[in-house]
TIKEGU-952503 format. One record per residue (C-alpha): residue number from 1; x, y, z. Coordinates in Angstrom, 1 decimal. Example, Ala and Ser with C-alpha at 12.3 -4.5 7.8 and 13.67 -1.06 7.14 Angstrom:
% TIKEGU-952503
  seq       X       Y       Z
    1    12.3    -4.5     7.8
    2    13.7    -1.1     7.1
//
This chain:
% TIKEGU-952503
  seq       X       Y       Z
    1    59.9    33.7   -67.4
    2    63.5    33.9   -66.3
    3    66.1    35.1   -68.7
    4    68.5    32.4   -67.4
    5    68.6    28.7   -67.9
    6    68.9    28.1   -64.2
    7    68.4    29.9   -61.0
    8    71.5    28.3   -59.5
    9    74.4    26.6   -61.3
   10    76.8    24.8   -59.0
   11    80.3    23.9   -60.0
   12    81.4    20.8   -58.1
   13    79.4    18.0   -56.5
   14    81.2    17.7   -53.2
   15    79.5    18.0   -49.8
   16    79.0    21.7   -50.0
   17    77.9    21.8   -53.6
   18    75.5    19.0   -53.3
   19    73.9    20.4   -50.1
   20    73.4    23.8   -51.7
   21    72.0    22.3   -54.8
   22    69.6    20.0   -53.1
   23    68.4    22.6   -50.6
   24    67.8    25.2   -53.3
   25    65.9    22.7   -55.5
   26    63.7    21.8   -52.6
   27    62.7    25.4   -52.5
   28    61.5    25.2   -56.1
   29    64.6    26.7   -57.7
   30    65.9    25.4   -61.0
   31    69.3    24.0   -60.3
   32    72.1    22.3   -62.1
   33    75.4    20.8   -60.9
   34    78.4    20.2   -63.0
   35    81.0    17.6   -61.9
   36    83.8    16.1   -64.0
   37    85.3    13.7   -61.6
   38    83.3    11.9   -58.9
   39    80.2    12.6   -56.8
   40    80.7    13.3   -53.1
   41    83.9    15.3   -53.5
   42    87.1    14.8   -51.5
   43    85.6    13.6   -48.3
   44    83.7    10.7   -49.8
   45    86.2     9.6   -52.4
   46    89.8    10.5   -51.4
   47    89.4    12.0   -47.9
   48    87.7    11.4   -44.6
   49    85.6     8.4   -45.5
   50    88.2     6.1   -47.0
   51    90.8     7.3   -44.5
   52    88.6     6.5   -41.6
   53    88.0     3.0   -43.0
   54    91.7     2.5   -43.3
   55    92.1     3.8   -39.7
   56    89.6     1.2   -38.5
   57    91.6    -1.5   -40.3
   58    94.9    -0.4   -38.9
   59    93.7    -0.9   -35.3
   60    93.2    -4.7   -35.5
   61    96.9    -5.7   -35.2
   62    97.0    -3.9   -31.9
   63    93.7    -5.3   -30.7
   64    94.9    -8.8   -31.5
   65    98.0    -8.3   -29.4
   66    96.0    -6.9   -26.5
   67    93.5    -9.7   -26.5
   68    95.7   -12.1   -24.6
   69    95.2   -10.2   -21.4
   70    91.5   -10.8   -21.7
   71    91.8   -14.5   -22.2
   72    91.7   -14.6   -26.0
   73    94.4   -16.5   -28.0
   74    95.0   -15.2   -31.4
   75    97.6   -17.5   -32.7
   76    98.1   -16.1   -36.2
   77    96.9   -13.2   -38.3
   78    97.7   -11.9   -41.8
   79    96.8    -8.6   -43.4
   80    95.7    -8.6   -47.0
   81    96.0    -5.1   -48.6
   82    93.8    -5.8   -51.7
   83    90.9    -6.9   -49.5
   84    90.9    -3.6   -47.5
   85    91.6    -1.5   -50.6
   86    88.9    -3.1   -52.7
   87    86.2    -3.3   -49.9
   88    86.9     0.4   -49.3
   89    86.4     1.1   -53.0
   90    83.1    -0.8   -53.1
   91    81.8     1.3   -50.2
   92    82.9     4.5   -52.0
   93    81.1     3.4   -55.2
   94    78.0     2.8   -53.1
   95    78.2     6.3   -51.7
   96    78.7     7.7   -55.2
   97    75.4     6.1   -56.1
   98    73.7     7.6   -53.0
   99    74.9    11.1   -54.0
  100    73.7    10.6   -57.5
  101    70.2     9.6   -56.3
  102    70.1    12.5   -53.8
  103    70.7    15.0   -56.6
  104    68.5    13.5   -59.2
  105    65.6    12.7   -56.9
  106    65.7    16.3   -55.6
  107    65.2    17.6   -59.1
  108    68.7    18.8   -59.7
  109    70.1    18.5   -63.2
  110    73.4    16.6   -63.1
  111    75.8    17.6   -65.9
  112    78.9    15.3   -66.2
  113    81.9    17.4   -67.1
  114    84.2    20.2   -66.0
  115    82.7    23.7   -66.1
  116    84.5    27.0   -66.8
  117    83.3    30.5   -66.8
  118    82.3    32.4   -70.0
  119    81.0    35.4   -68.0
  120    79.7    36.2   -64.6
  121    76.4    34.5   -65.6
  122    77.6    31.9   -68.0
  123    79.5    28.6   -67.7
  124    80.5    26.1   -70.4
  125    80.5    22.4   -70.0
  126    81.6    20.0   -72.7
  127    81.1    22.8   -75.3
  128    77.6    23.8   -74.2
  129    77.0    27.1   -72.5
  130    74.5    27.5   -69.7
  131    73.3    30.7   -68.1
  132    72.4    31.1   -64.4
  133    71.2    33.9   -62.2
  134    73.6    32.8   -59.5
  135    76.6    30.5   -59.9
  136    78.2    28.7   -56.9
  137    81.9    27.6   -57.0
  138    82.3    24.5   -54.8
  139    85.3    22.8   -56.4
  140    87.1    21.9   -53.2
  141    90.8    21.5   -52.9
  142    93.7    19.3   -54.2
  143    97.0    18.1   -52.7
  144   100.0    20.4   -52.7
  145   103.0    18.6   -54.0
  146   106.4    20.1   -52.9
  147   109.3    20.5   -55.3
  148   112.4    18.5   -54.7
  149   114.6    16.3   -57.0
  150   112.8    13.0   -57.4
  151   109.3    14.2   -56.4
  152   107.9    12.3   -59.3
  153   108.5     9.1   -57.3
  154   106.3    10.4   -54.5
  155   102.5    10.0   -54.3
  156    99.8    12.4   -53.0
  157    97.0    11.6   -50.6
  158    94.7    11.2   -53.6
  159    96.7     8.3   -54.9
  160    97.4     6.5   -51.7
  161    93.9     5.0   -51.4
  162    94.5     3.0   -54.6
  163    98.0     1.6   -54.2
  164    98.7    -1.6   -56.1
  165   100.9    -2.9   -53.3
  166   101.1    -2.1   -49.7
  167   104.6    -0.8   -48.7
  168   106.8    -2.6   -46.2
  169   108.5     0.8   -45.5
  170   106.6     4.1   -45.8
  171   107.7     7.7   -45.3
  172   105.1    10.4   -44.8
  173   106.2    14.0   -45.4
  174   104.1    16.6   -43.5
  175   102.9    17.6   -40.1
  176    99.1    18.1   -40.5
  177    96.0    16.0   -40.1
  178    96.6    13.8   -43.2
  179   100.3    13.2   -42.4
  180    99.9    12.0   -38.8
  181    96.9    10.0   -39.7
  182    98.6     8.1   -42.5
  183   101.8     7.6   -40.4
  184    99.7     5.8   -37.9
  185    97.7     3.9   -40.5
  186   100.9     2.6   -42.2
  187   102.3     1.5   -38.9
  188    99.1    -0.1   -37.8
  189    98.8    -2.1   -41.0
  190   102.4    -3.5   -40.5
  191   104.7    -1.1   -42.4
  192   107.8     0.5   -41.0
  193   106.5     4.1   -40.7
  194   108.5     7.4   -40.8
  195   107.1    10.9   -40.3
  196   109.3    13.7   -41.7
  197   108.3    17.2   -40.7
  198   110.2    20.5   -41.1
  199   108.9    21.8   -37.7
  200   109.7    20.8   -34.1
  201   106.3    19.1   -33.6
  202   103.5    18.1   -35.9
  203    99.9    19.4   -35.8
  204   100.8    23.1   -35.7
  205    97.9    25.2   -34.4
  206    96.7    22.6   -32.0
  207    97.1    22.9   -28.2
  208   100.8    22.5   -27.4
  209   100.2    20.0   -24.6
  210    98.0    17.9   -27.0
  211   100.7    18.1   -29.7
  212   103.4    16.9   -27.3
  213   101.3    14.2   -25.8
  214   100.1    12.8   -29.1
  215   103.5    12.8   -30.6
  216   104.9    10.9   -27.6
  217   102.2     8.3   -27.9
  218   102.7     7.8   -31.6
  219   106.4     7.3   -31.1
  220   105.8     4.8   -28.3
  221   103.7     2.8   -30.7
  222   106.6     2.7   -33.2
  223   106.1     5.6   -35.7
  224   109.6     7.1   -36.3
  225   109.7    10.9   -36.2
  226   112.3    12.9   -38.1
  227   111.7    16.6   -37.0
  228   113.2    19.9   -38.1
  229   114.1    18.4   -41.4
  230   112.7    18.0   -44.9
  231   113.2    15.9   -48.0
  232   116.2    17.0   -50.0
  233   115.9    14.4   -52.7
  234   114.5    11.0   -53.6
  235   116.3     8.5   -55.8
  236   114.8     5.3   -57.3
  237   116.9     2.2   -56.7
  238   116.5    -1.5   -57.3
  239   115.7    -2.1   -53.7
  240   113.4     0.9   -53.1
  241   113.5     4.7   -52.8
  242   116.5     6.3   -51.3
  243   115.4     9.5   -49.4
  244   118.0    12.0   -48.4
  245   116.8    14.5   -45.8
  246   118.1    18.1   -45.4
  247   119.9    17.2   -42.2
  248   121.9    14.6   -44.1
  249   120.1    11.5   -42.9
  250   119.2     8.9   -45.5
  251   116.3     6.4   -45.4
  252   115.4     3.6   -47.8
  253   111.6     3.1   -48.2
  254   109.1     1.7   -50.6
  255   106.7     4.6   -50.6
  256   106.9     8.4   -50.1
  257   103.6    10.1   -49.4
  258   103.6    13.9   -49.6
  259   100.9    15.1   -47.2
  260   101.9    18.8   -47.1
  261    98.5    20.4   -47.2
  262    95.8    21.1   -49.7
  263    95.2    24.1   -51.9
  264    92.0    25.5   -53.5
  265    91.1    23.7   -56.7
  266    90.5    26.5   -59.3
  267    92.6    25.4   -62.3
  268    90.6    25.4   -65.5
  269    87.7    27.5   -64.1
  270    88.8    30.6   -66.0
  271    87.8    32.9   -63.1
  272    89.1    35.9   -64.9
  273    86.3    35.6   -67.5
  274    83.9    36.4   -64.7
  275    86.0    39.0   -62.9
  276    86.5    36.8   -59.8
  277    89.4    37.7   -57.5
  278    91.7    35.3   -55.7
  279    93.8    35.7   -52.6
  280    96.8    34.0   -51.0
  281    97.3    30.4   -52.1
  282    94.7    30.8   -54.9
  283    91.7    30.9   -52.6
  284    88.6    32.5   -54.0
  285    87.9    35.7   -52.1
  286    84.3    36.0   -50.6
  287    82.5    38.2   -48.2
  288    80.3    37.1   -45.3
  289    77.6    36.2   -47.8
  290    80.0    33.9   -49.7
  291    79.8    36.4   -52.6
  292    82.8    36.8   -54.8
  293    84.0    40.0   -56.5
  294    81.5    39.1   -59.2
  295    78.1    39.8   -57.5
  296    76.3    36.9   -59.2
  297    79.0    34.3   -58.3
  298    79.5    32.7   -54.9
  299    81.9    30.2   -53.4
  300    82.2    28.0   -50.3
  301    84.0    25.0   -48.9
  302    87.7    24.3   -49.3
  303    88.0    26.6   -52.3
  304    87.6    29.6   -50.1
  305    90.1    28.1   -47.6
  306    88.6    29.2   -44.3
  307    88.3    25.8   -42.6
  308    88.8    22.7   -44.7
  309    86.3    20.5   -43.0
  310    83.3    18.8   -44.6
  311    80.8    19.8   -41.9
  312    81.9    23.4   -42.3
  313    81.2    23.3   -46.1
  314    77.7    21.8   -45.3
  315    77.0    24.6   -42.8
  316    78.2    27.2   -45.3
  317    75.9    25.8   -47.9
  318    72.9    26.1   -45.6
  319    73.8    29.8   -44.8
  320    74.2    30.5   -48.5
  321    70.8    29.0   -49.5
  322    69.0    30.7   -46.6
  323    70.4    34.1   -47.5
  324    70.0    33.8   -51.3
  325    66.8    31.9   -51.7
  326    64.7    32.4   -48.6
  327    64.1    36.2   -48.3
  328    61.3    35.8   -45.8
  329    63.6    34.3   -43.2
  330    66.1    36.2   -41.1
  331    69.6    36.5   -42.7
  332    72.2    34.1   -41.2
  333    76.0    34.4   -40.9
  334    78.4    31.5   -40.7
  335    79.8    31.1   -37.2
  336    83.3    29.6   -37.2
  337    83.8    29.6   -33.5
  338    83.8    26.4   -31.4
  339    83.9    24.1   -34.4
  340    85.0    20.6   -33.2
  341    87.4    18.5   -35.1
  342    89.2    15.2   -34.8
  343    92.5    13.7   -36.0
  344    92.3    10.0   -36.5
  345    95.9     9.3   -35.6
  346    96.8     6.6   -33.1
  347    95.5     7.4   -30.5
  348    92.8     9.8   -31.8
  349    92.8    13.5   -31.1
  350    89.7    15.6   -30.7
  351    89.3    19.3   -29.8
  352    86.8    22.1   -29.6
  353    87.3    25.8   -28.8
  354    90.5    27.4   -27.8
  355    93.9    26.0   -27.1
  356    95.6    26.9   -23.8
  357    97.8    29.3   -25.8
  358    94.9    31.0   -27.5
  359    93.1    31.4   -24.2
  360    96.1    33.0   -22.5
  361    96.0    35.6   -25.3
  362    92.3    36.2   -25.1
  363    91.6    36.4   -21.4
  364    93.1    38.1   -18.3
  365    93.0    34.9   -16.2
  366    92.5    31.3   -17.2
  367    92.4    27.9   -15.4
  368    93.7    24.7   -17.0
  369    92.5    21.3   -15.9
  370    94.6    18.5   -17.3
  371    94.6    14.8   -16.6
  372    96.8    12.1   -18.2
  373    96.0     8.5   -17.3
  374    96.2     4.9   -18.4
  375    92.7     3.8   -19.6
  376    91.0     1.0   -17.7
  377    91.2    -1.3   -20.7
  378    95.0    -1.3   -20.6
  379    95.1    -2.5   -17.0
  380    94.6    -6.0   -18.6
  381    95.7    -5.5   -22.2
  382    99.3    -4.8   -21.2
  383    99.5    -1.7   -23.4
  384   101.2     1.4   -21.9
  385    99.1     3.7   -24.0
  386    97.9     6.8   -22.1
  387    95.0     9.2   -22.6
  388    94.8    13.0   -22.1
  389    91.8    15.1   -21.1
  390    92.0    18.8   -20.8
  391    89.7    21.7   -20.1
  392    90.5    25.4   -20.5
  393    88.4    27.9   -18.5
  394    88.1    31.6   -18.6
  395    88.5    32.3   -14.8
  396    86.3    35.4   -14.8
  397    83.2    34.2   -16.7
  398    83.8    30.6   -15.6
  399    83.0    29.4   -19.1
  400    84.8    26.4   -20.5
  401    86.4    27.9   -23.6
  402    88.4    24.8   -24.8
  403    88.3    21.0   -24.5
  404    90.9    18.6   -25.8
  405    91.3    14.9   -25.8
  406    93.9    12.4   -26.9
  407    92.6     8.8   -26.7
  408    90.4     6.1   -28.0
  409    87.3     7.4   -29.8
  410    88.2    11.0   -29.0
  411    86.0    12.3   -31.8
  412    82.9    10.4   -30.5
  413    83.4    11.8   -27.0
  414    84.1    15.4   -28.2
  415    81.0    15.8   -30.2
  416    78.9    15.9   -27.0
  417    81.4    18.1   -25.2
  418    81.1    20.5   -28.2
  419    77.4    21.0   -27.6
  420    78.1    22.0   -24.0
  421    80.8    24.5   -25.0
  422    78.7    25.9   -27.9
  423    75.9    26.5   -25.3
  424    78.3    28.4   -23.0
  425    78.6    25.8   -20.2
  426    80.6    26.9   -17.2
  427    83.1    24.8   -15.3
  428    80.5    24.5   -12.5
  429    78.0    23.0   -15.0
  430    80.6    20.4   -16.0
  431    81.3    19.7   -12.3
  432    77.6    19.2   -11.5
  433    77.1    16.8   -14.4
  434    77.1    13.2   -13.2
  435    79.7    11.0   -15.0
  436    79.1     7.7   -16.8
  437    81.2     5.2   -14.9
  438    83.5     3.5   -15.7
  439    84.4     5.4   -18.8
  440    87.3     7.6   -19.8
  441    84.9    10.3   -20.9
  442    83.8    10.9   -17.2
  443    87.1    12.5   -16.6
  444    85.7    15.7   -18.3
  445    83.2    16.1   -15.4
  446    85.4    14.9   -12.5
  447    88.5    17.1   -12.9
  448    88.4    19.4    -9.9
  449    92.1    20.4    -9.3
  450    93.5    23.3   -11.3
  451    96.7    22.1   -13.1
  452    97.9    25.6   -13.8
  453    96.6    29.2   -14.1
//
């Protein structure tokens, strides 16, 4: 009989933690999960799921305006924020129930409360101590709130999903996924929308052509960019919030959203009690086996801050369970290359593989195929929105090493392209693939002229 209460104790019931717990339990292991907030983690509750629902809602105003070119007359439309907010909440509550059933029905013991370490094999929840042969930290991340006078009047991305009132004027601080997405969402739902970013272009780390193209399209739609500046202060006034920027510009808005990144959520875990080391930004340091400096403790997902994406946490969980609880199977290692991702701004961005800039660093010679065009839909809608498709090719091996898209449903399109790139498809394979006509996606298999080397 084991000397421990559990074979695996998971701290955090987000995507990675739940996947690891369920999979281990299915292998006959005795598993517990402690969660003090909500089931499903950031993605389900205050991240990608509600944000995507808001993004869907924010497109209708534009769709109504474009309908006339197709013969539809939409004489009047009103947006009701409480309806969208509350319907979103109902869906989240439904998903919370789904996660609860997934855990309980798989034989996992769910413990409601926040866990902290007593030792490398012991955690305490609500005053009760539990022992485990292995402990997994999967506590995710939380918003980083910058310091400036008046920052108490700003909200984080956690709070923005539950606003009592929808702002008529909104300012988003930041230049990453969350910032550009909410700048577009606010604008689409009818607010005057401002994006403030300290750099010269949002979405640092993305392909430069994609960044430029997407920024131009967002501004064409009406999102107001304030670049190379930051918030100096926020003052509450009777008519709203007076925001002073570091370049001296002042703006009066109703809401300030700080979307300046997320940091590993480790407060209250008492990692020192287990001898667990942390790195830059508070991330939990792990090796390729997701093992921390305490051999019995592991960590994955946002808390290790490798790639803060839900599917990455799920994949890491599968690698962890395979290596720790299936000794008869070959060991696996997490592959972080060619992971596709999407940004649900307006229009959407999706990407997989290398940017043009990364490819120039990695290969002696490259070929870039790039096509910007007006989608077929907008020949009648009247919109001047444009889309961008781009392929980056290693000229020597002929492999397509990067694919990028800015346009409607870019994420849906890129998922299939990602399979091809993961499989090592060459440009010639793309060229020999018959396109689906008429679609925007067929551009990926019809680009024949090199834009630049």
